[in-house]
C-alpha distance (Angstrom), angle and dihedral (degrees) to the residues before:
residue distance angle dihedral
M1 . . .
V2 3.86 . .
E3 3.77 90.3 .
Y4 3.68 92.3 50.7
S5 3.73 92.4 47.2
L6 3.78 92.8 51.9
Q7 3.75 90.8 47.8
L8 3.83 91.9 51.4
D9 3.82 89.8 46.9
S10 3.78 91.5 53.1
V11 3.81 91.7 47.7
F12 3.78 94.5 52.3
A13 3.84 91.9 41.3
S14 3.87 89.1 52.3
L15 3.92 91.9 48.6
A16 3.74 92.2 48.6
D17 3.79 90.3 77.9
P18 3.75 115.8 77.3
T19 3.85 94.6 -146.4
R20 3.80 91.5 54.5
R21 3.86 89.3 48.5
D22 3.78 90.4 52.7
I23 3.77 93.0 46.4
L24 3.86 88.6 50.7
S25 3.84 92.8 49.9
R26 3.78 89.4 50.6
V27 3.76 97.7 49.3
A28 3.78 90.8 42.3
N29 3.91 87.3 75.4
V30 3.84 102.1 35.0
E31 3.68 140.5 7.3
L32 3.81 110.2 -107.0
S33 3.71 132.8 -171.4
V34 3.88 119.8 -119.4
T35 3.83 87.4 -113.3
E36 3.67 92.8 54.9
L37 3.83 89.6 50.4
V38 3.80 94.0 49.3
S39 3.78 91.2 51.3
D40 3.85 90.2 59.8
Y41 3.84 96.1 54.8
D42 3.78 134.3 62.1
M43 3.78 89.6 -125.0
S44 3.71 138.8 97.8
F45 3.65 125.2 -96.2
A46 3.90 88.1 -111.2
A47 3.78 91.6 54.3
I48 3.83 93.8 51.5
S49 3.86 89.2 45.7
K50 3.74 89.8 55.2
H51 3.90 90.4 50.7
L52 3.72 89.4 49.9
K53 3.87 93.0 48.2
V54 3.91 86.5 54.1
M55 3.74 92.7 48.5
E56 3.85 92.3 46.2
K57 3.74 93.8 51.6
A58 3.77 89.2 50.6
R59 3.84 85.9 52.4
L60 3.80 93.1 -123.7
I61 3.75 94.1 123.0
V62 3.77 138.3 27.7
K63 3.85 125.3 -147.6
R64 3.74 126.6 -156.7
K65 3.76 135.5 175.8
E66 3.68 121.4 -115.0
G67 3.80 106.4 -180.0
K68 3.76 104.3 -57.7
K69 3.64 95.0 -20.2
H70 3.76 125.4 94.1
M71 3.81 108.2 -146.0
V72 3.89 124.5 -157.8
S73 3.70 128.2 -155.4
I74 3.75 135.4 163.7
A75 3.83 115.1 -91.1
P76 3.81 112.4 -109.9
D77 3.87 93.3 -118.8
A78 3.75 96.0 27.8
L79 3.73 98.8 140.0
R80 3.80 100.6 26.4
S81 3.78 97.8 107.4
A82 3.79 92.8 47.4
E83 3.78 90.1 45.8
E84 3.72 92.5 51.5
Y85 3.76 92.7 48.9
L86 3.78 94.8 48.4
E87 3.84 91.2 45.2
R88 3.75 91.3 56.4
Y89 3.80 90.9 57.9
R90 3.73 93.2 41.4
R91 3.81 89.7 57.2
M92 3.74 90.9 48.2
Q93 3.77 92.3 50.4
Q94 3.79 90.4 46.8
S95 3.86 90.4 52.6
R96 3.78 89.2 53.0
F97 3.82 92.7 49.3
D98 3.83 90.2 46.9
K99 3.86 88.2 52.6
L100 3.76 92.5 49.5
D101 3.80 93.5 45.6
A102 3.97 87.8 52.3
L103 3.79 90.0 49.4
I104 3.80 91.8 49.1
K105 3.82 92.6 50.8
């Protein structure tokens, strides 16, 4: 449970930053090199690398080497823990709305 909680915390902390959300949306469609990512932001290579490390720790992205390039893509189950967490609360709220709707009728 603690492992799951820490994983979920790191996912939401990672997604709290707009630059990281943008990076995630870009690599969700196509694998990009770190150099390609750096060229699209008004940030240093080091700053983008720090963002990528946070995202990698949260298991949102995977990096691999291709020759001298470091390629970045979305992790296969990147948002599964967040989705499961939010779905649990969506079902709970839906149940409450259903009960309220039954009371009104």
